[in-house]
C-alpha positions, -999 to 999 in steps of 0.1 A, spaced: 485 14 -436 473 10 -472 473 -15 -500 488 -4 -533 475 -16 -566 442 -32 -555 432 -53 -585 407 -36 -608 383 -65 -604 379 -58 -567 379 -20 -572 349 -24 -595 330 -42 -568 328 -13 -543 293 -5 -532 282 29 -518 256 26 -490 232 54 -481 221 64 -447 186 54 -455 196 19 -465 219 15 -434 230 -20 -445 247 -48 -426 285 -52 -433 303 -84 -423 337 -99 -427 353 -131 -415 389 -140 -410 384 -174 -427 390 -191 -394 369 -185 -363 363 -147 -362 338 -124 -378 332 -87 -375 297 -73 -379 284 -38 -380 259 -16 -399 270 11 -423 255 40 -403 236 29 -372 235 -4 -354 198 -6 -348 188 -40 -361 163 -56 -336 182 -89 -335 216 -85 -351 228 -54 -332 235 -77 -302 264 -91 -323 280 -58 -333 317 -60 -332 341 -89 -331 329 -124 -325 353 -154 -321 342 -191 -318 307 -184 -306 319 -157 -282 312 -120 -284 345 -103 -278 337 -66 -279 307 -47 -293 322 -24 -319 338 10 -313 333 47 -315 360 70 -330 371 105 -321 392 131 -339 405 164 -327 381 164 -298 350 155 -317 330 122 -318 326 109 -354 290 104 -362 285 73 -384 250 84 -393 264 114 -412 292 95 -429 295 85 -466 300 48 -467 317 25 -492 320 -12 -488 344 -35 -507 349 -72 -502 379 -65 -481 372 -33 -461 346 -8 -449 353 29 -455 334 58 -438 342 93 -449 335 119 -422 341 152 -441 379 156 -443 384 125 -421 384 89 -434 379 57 -414 388 23 -429 382 -11 -412 401 -42 -420 400 -78 -407 430 -100 -414 430 -135 -427 436 -163 -402 442 -140 -372 419 -123 -347 430 -88 -355 411 -57 -366 427 -26 -379 409 7 -378 426 34 -399 418 71 -392 433 97 -415 428 134 -419 429 144 -383 451 174 -373 463 165 -339 446 137 -320 425 106 -326 407 84 -301 387 52 -298 364 37 -272 354 0 -273 318 -9 -267 303 -38 -248 283 -41 -217 305 -68 -201 338 -56 -215 362 -51 -186 393 -29 -188 422 -47 -171 451 -24 -175 469 3 -196 505 -8 -199 527 14 -220 510 18 -253 487 -12 -249 453 -14 -233 441 -48 -221 405 -59 -216 386 -90 -206 363 -100 -234 326 -98 -231 323 -136 -234 347 -165 -231 382 -167 -218 397 -141 -242 419 -111 -238 415 -80 -260 445 -58 -267 443 -23 -281 472 -3 -294 477 28 -316 498 24 -347 534 35 -353 545 32 -317 525 62 -306 516 67 -270 481 62 -256 462 79 -228 428 75 -214 401 101 -208 366 90 -196 369 56 -214 383 71 -246 418 61 -256 437 89 -272 468 91 -293 484 114 -318 470 117 -353 504 104 -365 494 69 -353 471 67 -383 447 44 -364 444 15 -340 450 -23 -340 427 -45 -319 437 -82 -312 420 -111 -294 439 -140 -279 438 -164 -250 465 -145 -230 478 -109 -228 512 -121 -240 497 -138 -271 475 -107 -278 505 -84 -276 526 -105 -299 498 -108 -323 494 -70 -324 531 -65 -329 534 -90 -357 503 -78 -375 513 -41 -374 548 -50 -387 534 -70 -416 501 -51 -421 506 -41 -457 517 -75 -467 488 -92 -448 463 -69 -465 479 -76 -498 476 -113 -492 439 -109 -483 432 -89 -514 451 -113 -536 433 -143 -521 399 -127 -530 411 -118 -565 426 -152 -570 393 -168 -559 373 -148 -585 399 -155 -612 405 -192 -605 374 -205 -587 345 -183 -598 356 -169 -631 329 -149 -648 328 -123 -675 297 -107 -691 286 -74 -705 257 -77 -681 272 -57 -653 246 -64 -627 250 -102 -632 288 -100 -629 288 -77 -599 262 -97 -580 277 -131 -586 312 -119 -578 299 -106 -545 278 -137 -537 308 -159 -545 330 -139 -521 305 -137 -493 299 -174 -497 336 -180 -494 336 -159 -462 317 -187 -446 341 -215 -457 363 -214 -427 388 -233 -405 371 -229 -372 371 -266 -363 389 -281 -393 376 -270 -427 338 -265 -429 310 -241 -438 294 -218 -413 257 -223 -415 251 -185 -412 257 -153 -393 253 -140 -367 239 -171 -348 252 -201 -367 290 -197 -368 295 -234 -365 292 -265 -387 257 -280 -391 253 -313 -410 222 -304 -429 234 -269 -438 269 -281 -448 255 -306 -473 228 -283 -487 254 -257 -492 282 -279 -505 275 -279 -542 272 -241 -545 298 -234 -518 327 -256 -528 319 -280 -557 310 -255 -585 340 -234 -574 364 -264 -575 374 -264 -538 376 -302 -538 401 -305 -509 377 -286 -486 347 -307 -497 367 -338 -491 377 -327 -456 340 -318 -447 329 -353 -458 357 -370 -438 349 -349 -407 313 -359 -406 321 -395 -414 344 -395 -383 314 -386 -361 290 -411 -377 271 -431 -351 288 -465 -350 267 -481 -323 249 -509 -341 224 -512 -312 214 -475 -314 184 -465 -334 206 -437 -348 232 -462 -361 247 -449 -394 235 -413 -389 259 -384 -392 254 -356 -366 234 -324 -374 258 -304 -353 295 -311 -355 310 -301 -322 327 -324 -297 307 -310 -268 274 -314 -287 270 -344 -310 233 -344 -320 219 -371 -343 183 -360 -341 178 -352 -378 168 -375 -406 178 -355 -437 214 -349 -428 226 -384 -435 210 -389 -469 224 -355 -479 258 -366 -467 257 -397 -490 243 -377 -519 271 -351 -515 297 -377 -514 284 -388 -548 284 -352 -561 319 -347 -548 332 -377 -567 314 -366 -598 331 -332 -597 365 -343 -584 370 -378 -598 384 -388 -564 374 -425 -565 398 -431 -536 373 -415 -512 346 -440 -524 368 -468 -511 376 -450 -479 340 -441 -470 321 -471 -485 317 -485 -450 300 -453 -439 277 -455 -469 268 -491 -460 261 -483 -423 241 -452 -432 217 -472 -454 216 -504 -434 210 -485 -402 179 -469 -417 167 -502 -431 171 -517 -397 154 -490 -376 134 -465 -397 121 -480 -430 86 -493 -431 72 -522 -452 66 -498 -482 102 -487 -483 95 -453 -467 120 -437 -444 100 -428 -413 111 -401 -389 102 -382 -357 82 -350 -359 111 -326 -356 136 -344 -378 130 -326 -411 144 -292 -419 111 -277 -407 120 -284 -371 107 -254 -351 89 -263 -318 72 -243 -291 81 -242 -254 63 -275 -248 83 -291 -277 53 -294 -299 60 -289 -336 48 -257 -352 49 -276 -386 40 -313 -380 55 -334 -407 57 -369 -392 61 -396 -401 69 -397 -438 76 -363 -453 79 -360 -491 113 -344 -491 127 -371 -467 115 -398 -491 132 -379 -520 164 -377 -501 162 -414 -490 156 -423 -527 187 -403 -536 207 -419 -509 197 -454 -521 205 -446 -557 239 -431 -546 244 -463 -526 238 -484 -557 263 -461 -576 290 -468 -550 282 -505 -546 285 -510 -583 319 -492 -582 330 -514 -553 317 -545 -572 293 -552 -542 265 -567 -563 245 -580 -533 241 -545 -518 236 -529 -552 207 -552 -559 193 -550 -524 193 -512 -523 181 -509 -559 150 -530 -550 142 -508 -520 145 -477 -542 122 -492 -568 96 -501 -541 98 -466 -527 93 -450 -561 63 -472 -569 46 -465 -536 54 -428 -535 36 -422 -568 5 -440 -555 4 -426 -520 15 -389 -524 -5 -381 -555 -43 -375 -555 -59 -363 -588 -80 -339 -567 -49 -319 -560 -25 -302 -585 5 -309 -562 19 -336 -540 10 -344 -504 35 -329 -480 36 -361 -458 19 -393 -448 9 -394 -412 14 -424 -389 -17 -441 -403 -5 -435 -439 -31 -408 -446 -17 -381 -469 -17 -345 -457 -20 -319 -485 -7 -287 -471 10 -269 -500 47 -265 -491 78 -262 -513 91 -295 -501 74 -313 -529 98 -297 -554 125 -319 -541 105 -351 -549 102 -349 -586 126 -377 -592 102 -401 -575 75 -400 -601 71 -398 -639 48 -376 -659 59 -342 -672 23 -330 -672 18 -334 -635 52 -320 -628 45 -289 -648 11 -285 -631 28 -288 -597 55 -263 -606 29 -238 -618 9 -243 -586 39 -239 -564 51 -208 -582 18 -190 -581 10 -199 -544 45 -200 -528 70 -180 -549 70 -143 -544 92 -119 -563 115 -119 -532 116 -156 -526 99 -189 -519 75 -192 -489 73 -222 -466 35 -225 -467 9 -214 -491 -10 -181 -485 -44 -198 -484 -35 -222 -455 -52 -213 -422 -19 -214 -404 -1 -191 -429 19 -163 -412 25 -133 -435 53 -119 -413 83 -135 -396 90 -108 -370 59 -92 -355 43 -86 -321 13 -107 -332 29 -141 -325 63 -158 -317 87 -157 -346 92 -195 -345 55 -200 -352 60 -183 -385 95 -198 -392 82 -227 -414 46 -215 -418 48 -187 -444 82 -172 -439 103 -170 -471 134 -191 -472 159 -178 -497 176 -212 -502 144 -227 -515 147 -204 -546 173 -228 -558 150 -258 -563 121 -235 -575 144 -221 -602 157 -255 -611 123 -270 -616 112 -240 -637 142 -244 -659 136 -281 -663 101 -272 -675 118 -251 -702 109 -218 -686 142 -202 -681 129 -167 -686 105 -170 -657 132 -187 -636 157 -159 -644 133 -132 -632 135 -147 -596 173 -153 -600 178 -116 -610 157 -105 -581 180 -124 -557 211 -108 -574 195 -74 -568 189 -83 -531 226 -90 -527 235 -56 -543 208 -35 -527 194 -50 -495 206 -65 -462 242 -75 -458 264 -60 -486 270 -87 -512 251 -116 -496 217 -132 -492 198 -135 -460 182 -166 -444 147 -154 -445 122 -127 -455 87 -119 -446 62 -133 -470 44 -100 -473 57 -65 -474 47 -42 -446 22 -15 -452 35 10 -478 66 -11 -487 72 -25 -522 95 -53 -510 94 -77 -481 116 -72 -451 147 -94 -447 148 -115 -415 167 -144 -399 205 -147 -403 218 -117 -423 242 -140 -443 232 -177 -448 254 -202 -465 227 -223 -482 210 -191 -495 242 -180 -513 251 -215 -523 218 -223 -540 220 -191 -560 254 -202 -573 244 -239 -578 215 -231 -601 236 -206 -620 264 -232 -628 243 -264 -630 211 -252 -646 215 -218 -664 250 -227 -676 241 -264 -675 276 -277 -668 273 -310 -648 304 -332 -646 303 -369 -637 339 -380 -637 331 -415 -624 312 -422 -656 336 -401 -676 309 -377 -688 300 -341 -686 265 -328 -694 264 -295 -713 228 -284 -710 228 -246 -713 195 -227 -707 205 -191 -712 179 -164 -707 174 -138 -735 187 -110 -713 222 -124 -714 240 -119 -748 274 -130 -737 289 -150 -708 324 -165 -702 330 -189 -673 353 -216 -662 343 -247 -641 368 -271 -625 364 -308 -632 389 -331 -615 424 -317 -621 413 -298 -652 387 -273 -661 360 -266 -687 357 -231 -701 324 -219 -717 321 -189 -739 285 -180 -749 273 -154 -774 239 -146 -788 234 -125 -820 204 -102 -825 190 -126 -851 186 -154 -826 218 -173 -834 235 -188 -803 271 -200 -802 285 -220 -773 323 -226 -773 337 -251 -747 374 -255 -741 387 -285 -722 419 -285 -702 432 -315 -683 401 -337 -689 391 -365 -712 353 -370 -712 322 -378 -732 304 -345 -736 266 -350 -736 252 -320 -755 216 -314 -743 201 -283 -759 164 -284 -760 145 -293 -782 173 -310 -802 182 -346 -800 211 -354 -776 246 -357 -789 275 -375 -773 309 -362 -784 343 -375 -771 365 -346 -759 401 -345 -747 427 -321 -732 432 -291 -755 400 -297 -775 375 -270 -784 339 -279 -790 318 -253 -809 280 -255 -809 260 -233 -832 223 -229 -832 205 -209 -859 176 -194 -840 156 -172 -863 124 -185 -846 119 -184 -809 88 -184 -787 82 -161 -758 102 -183 -734 133 -183 -756 126 -218 -769 136 -226 -804 108 -237 -828 106 -248 -864 131 -268 -883 164 -255 -870 195 -276 -867 222 -278 -841 257 -280 -855 288 -290 -836 324 -292 -845 354 -304 -825 388 -288 -829 422 -300 -818 448 -280 -799 462 -265 -831 428 -256 -845 425 -287 -867 391 -301 -873 386 -334 -856 349 -340 -863 315 -326 -871 280 -335 -857 245 -322 -862 212 -327 -844 176 -322 -856 147 -310 -834 134 -340 -815 97 -344 -822 91 -359 -788 110 -332 -769 93 -304 -789 58 -319 -782 67 -322 -745 79 -286 -745 47 -273 -761 27 -291 -735 48 -275 -707 44 -241 -723 6 -245 -724 4 -255 -688 28 -228 -675 18 -200 -699 10 -168 -681 24 -180 -648 27 -152 -622 44 -147 -589 24 -152 -557 7 -120 -545 -2 -111 -509 -38 -114 -499 -56 -91 -475 -43 -95 -439 -79 -102 -428 -78 -134 -448 -53 -149 -424 -66 -162 -391 -33 -157 -373 -36 -120 -378 -68 -117 -359 -66 -104 -324 -60 -130 -297 -73 -132 -262 -49 -124 -234 -45 -161 -225 -37 -170 -261 -12 -142 -264 6 -152 -231 9 -188 -242 23 -180 -277 48 -155 -263 62 -179 -236 
């Protein structure tokens, strides 16, 4: 079975994988199934366990081995090409092509080029063959109450020889289905084969449509375009219908809906791509499971894991993120009806915290394992103690309170707006005093139960910048974090000079969870690190890390996606750190997309206030970019071009929206320009003078003109350089000038790498 006329956009995305790279390849059916393999040899120390088809947390079968004309096909010798929709292995004159179908648990494995006979054997240590009935072979799945059905194509017969199922070459391959009963599996096979070409076409068109309508990007920078197209599609793989609509946290372990992960991923996964109906459903789903027991200390919390058999409220950050994402959703969609529907949930989320968890300084207290750094040992002791007032929790609580005020004012609930605003003001005032010590060029990571600040240098502080004023300290903290935590391959969870820093995630030296939040790189943290560097006017530095992550998606790990983790240090002789953790993680992909749209492109809608911020911070490497961003029922198209002389032109086209455009191009004064459906806003900056960071200097002007739908001039505006913004930028440049990525220290510098006694080793490995 083949698909004719695959769109050129997807054809251009094909990636060849060498035997030496042996990359992970993964597809989902956008519902409850995913298929995982490696291009040449399934040898990953953790992921190989999940080889094959997995459905709803059950391993179904563990991959397959192919045969042709009496010979086993050796994947290690194959030439491999991966596209967003299929995996192709070329074995000399033979070709194997693997497809997973949308919204059905069916795999097709095409085999072409054989002379007489092809065969397949399914792998899996607990896969039980039940019967061979006609041309269909039935198995009991490795896990769960599932039946697997295998059938050759084109009504060809099947026979078995030593566990290999053989058929004629004319079959062209095999279909493998998974269902609850043999009858269901058989019907699924029959229907899928009958409609295979149409179903493949639908899958391909869905992907092309997503790139055209939800993630539109054009640029002469081929690496940027290819990487972001791949990251957009592998991100969309994880937006599924397994239990209602939601976002898988990551694969292979986390194919379920986690509260924290959903809400961290939501902006980059579904908001910037305009999937507002999905975002709405996610919010409603978690609101349904909100703790409504007013006597419980967890009153008002949303669960961290959304599964009927496992409702867990033991996380502090999930609920603030839920409220903040409700606000972000409304800003993008303009769906004010959801404010009215979920305002009771907003109230109980804040009032529950005020009743049970907020201290007399306005801080949101929490248990030791209730932040995102939640790894514990066998005795349930935290590897990364962060109780009782972590800096990122306070930042999220502050954001929740401010979002609450936003919603209360919309609902004309002035009592709550005033009450919550006062708590936010108190929190902000105390935070600036308690978490900042002039002796340290960064914030305390937490206050302990006695209110004593603990100054481990972690990336969590980057989330807390809205809680204090002072550009100078922020710039100093950004530089400190970048040089101590941010490696070329990502942002580490603890600074390299800390005595508990772990340079490697997976090692025989200690348990992996000991390193999980104590040195291991977390790809999702790159988002906030890049954002803060851009806010400091250092987009060139930020883009270097951003580009490195694009190259990771194109060259390392799972084809087209970003991993959960990496080691902080490369292994001996390696130039790059090893990827670890989940091979495809939602928040890693999502944060890469979020900072691209919201901070490099700088398009940030707020439809409640009727505004859109246009704050582009384009790096010098990019000479042209064209994108579209959905806002409400309309969209905003941006066309950027940069001339060799330094002139920059930004053209914005508005369809189906009526807003006030806030033009924020540093170091110019802000402009506010009313725009409507069919308008085109042109912004031109004469940039003969730029510093090394791409910042404009001197006496340039920003010129803007607004055109109507027929090209008629509606109005003209201009902005001078703001003396205050220019001075602030020069200060930032002085503080951050010459900043470098963190570099590994000698392993002898790290106490955890020293040999342990036998007793210590046994305890740590338990």
